[in-house]
C-alpha positions, 0 to 999 in steps of 0.5 A: 658295638665296642664300649669305647663307640658306646661312649663317644656315641652317647656323648652328644656333640654341640656348637661351641657357640651361639654365633657357629649355630647361627652361621650354621643355620645361615648356611643351611638356609641360604641355597641355590634357590635363594640365587636362582629362584627368588628373583625370579619369583618376586618378578612374577609376583608383582615386582616391588609389590611382591614384598608385602605377601613376601614379608607376611610370608616371612613373618606369619608363616617363616619364622613360626615354623623356624620356631617350631623346628628349633623348639622341638630339637632343643627341648628334646635333643636329638635327631629329627626321629629322636626329638620326635620319638621323645616328643611323644613315640608316635611321632617318630615316623614323622622324623623319618619321612623327614630324613628320606626326603633329606636322602632324596634330596642330597642325592641329586643336590650334589650333582647341581654342585658338580655342575657349578664347579665345572662350571666355575673352572669354565668361567675363566676361558669362557669354555661354554663356547657361543651357545651355552644352552647347546654346550650345557644340554649337548656337550656337557650334559650330553642329556639322552634324546628320550626323557628317563634313566640311563646307564651311559656315564659321562665322565667329566660329570663323573668326576666332579660329583665324586670331588663334591662327595669326598669334601662333603663326607670329609667336613661331616666326618670332622664333627659338629664343631669342627666340621660344619660349623668351622665350614659355616664360619668361614664359608658364609662370609666369603659367600657374602663377600663374593656376591657382593662384589658380584653385585657391584660388578653387576651394577655397572653394567649397560643396562643394569638399571633397566633390569632393576626397575623390572624388578622392583617396578609394583605391580600393585594388581598383582595382591588381588591374586592369591597364587602371589600370596600362596608363592611367597609362602612358598618361598619362604618355606623352601628358602628358611630350610623348615620342615624337613629335619634340618633345624631340629638337627641343628638346634639339637647342638645348642647349647640349653641356655642359647636365645633360640628365638632371637638367633631365629630371627637373625638367620630369617632376617640374614637369609632374606638379605641374601635373597635380597641381594641376588635378586639386585645382581642377577637383575642387574646382569639380565638388564645387561642381556636385554639390552645386549640381545636388544630385548625386553627384561621379560624375554629374557627372564629365567629360573633355576638351571636355565638361570645358572647354566644358560642365561649367566654364560651368556651374560658372561660372553657379553659383559665387560669384565664377563670373567669376574663375573663368571668365576664370582657367580659360581663361586657363589652357587658352589658355596651356597649349595656346599653349606646346604648339602652338609646340612642335609646329609648331616639330618641322616647321619644324625638319625642313623648314629641316634638310632643304632648307637653308633659314632659320628664317623661311622654313622658318617660313613655308613650315610654318606658313601652309599649315598654318594654311590648312589648320587653317582650313579644316577646323575653322573648319566646321559639320562640323570637331569630327567631324572634330577627335575622329576624327584626335585619338582615331585619330592619339594612340593609334595614331600616337605609340604605334606611332612610339615602340615602333617607335623603341625597338626600333629602335634596340635592336636593328636599329642597336643605338646605345642603348650609345652613347646611354646613354654620351653622357648619363652623360658629363655628367649628374647622374643616371646611366642604367647598366644600368637605363635600357637595359633599360626601353628595349629590354624593357618600355617597348616591350612596355607600349605594344605592349599599349596598342596591343593594347587600342586596336586591339582596342576600335576595331574591336569598336565603331566610335568614337562610332558615327561613319560608316565613311567619317569613321572610314576617311579620317580615322582609319585612313586617317590612321594607315596613310598617314602611315608610308607617306609617311614612307618617302617623305619620307626618300627625298627628297635632303638638300639642308641639311648631314647631316655631324654634323660641322657642330653646334658644338662637336660634336668636344669631345663625341662619345662613342664617335665612330665609331658615328656614320653 
């Protein structure tokens, strides 16, 4: 490594202000799940009654875990592996586990963004025709008859995936402030504006009130179902981008004097506000679809890919002003997804940059290009949809939840650093953590996550996921779940070429709390 590159690598980048950090964090938190998962989860969880477990999950699980990520990154000034290594040498592998989860998520997340980009263009002409489901799985994805990976490429998907990766790598190569920060400051207001217009348009549709009644009419008996409460924790957990390195990385780019708990509250409630807005827009549109088809809302409710690429095109075909609804919806998906993809890939870039002691541009291309190649080779094929579905179901359910639970228990009981992290946040923050936060991190949240893990494990063992072939599930499902922590341990054993001492972080000498505690 040249002396010039070494100098660049040791100078840590940062966001120019607290406002930029908040926009970037909101951009990471607001993603596809806000738009296509929350409305369905809320409806299934008791409609209006779901707001009670949802708020409890936000206040007593989501925000406390968000603060933990902030505390680690802001105190120890590094990527997830470096921050956790500085916290304790034995914690580094947990950071690499999070990095590897981000690698897996990024390579399939890009495919969904490519689909959203294509569908934005199709919205202008309703190019999916009269049967959106047949078009999506047949004409567009050309999904293989037998679930599993293939080498049959679909040119239309390949080209849009290349474009998604070019944009993502270009933004990340520009740096933390110029690339990530500026993109978030521009994209998030545009996203909110587009979705507000979409919601207003959806509310004018016939049947919109039926959809809203279906969503918000409370089913109080659902509150007696423990599964509803666990579902609320899961929604908050995935929606806030906690537990897999993003917020650790982003908080390391923030000035030492920033109010982190106040910033976290803004991010969390902004994210939940957008989810509520998404629920109103989606169910207003589904109410129209139900009325047009002469069905109950419960018969047309969809989730995930089915909502975005089958149900919404069907709504657009029938709705007055459908072209406007379609463009706004898919532009919103694209913007929300792109800001999230940027944050996910940044976790990997930050980790490699810290470990190898290389410049941002070198790390960006060293990470971005191989990930793009793997992503394109795997998901621009006729079998890509099946691999994507399997990886998403297993890595999201087991990887993220497991690493978050292990990290909390290790920090509390093995490394005994919870007091150090609480003191660091309390030193500058407007919301003081005191005793309630350690109790949640040490006991309550890990127990909730362990229950979620057990439920997921039991469900996927009892019935093979989507009845996919065993080979597909064993390689891209269970195989990924087992391989990632093992690879993480191996990566933690590799020598560091970057500086691992905490003292290299700017202004660290002014803000160390219990300075003798850091490893």
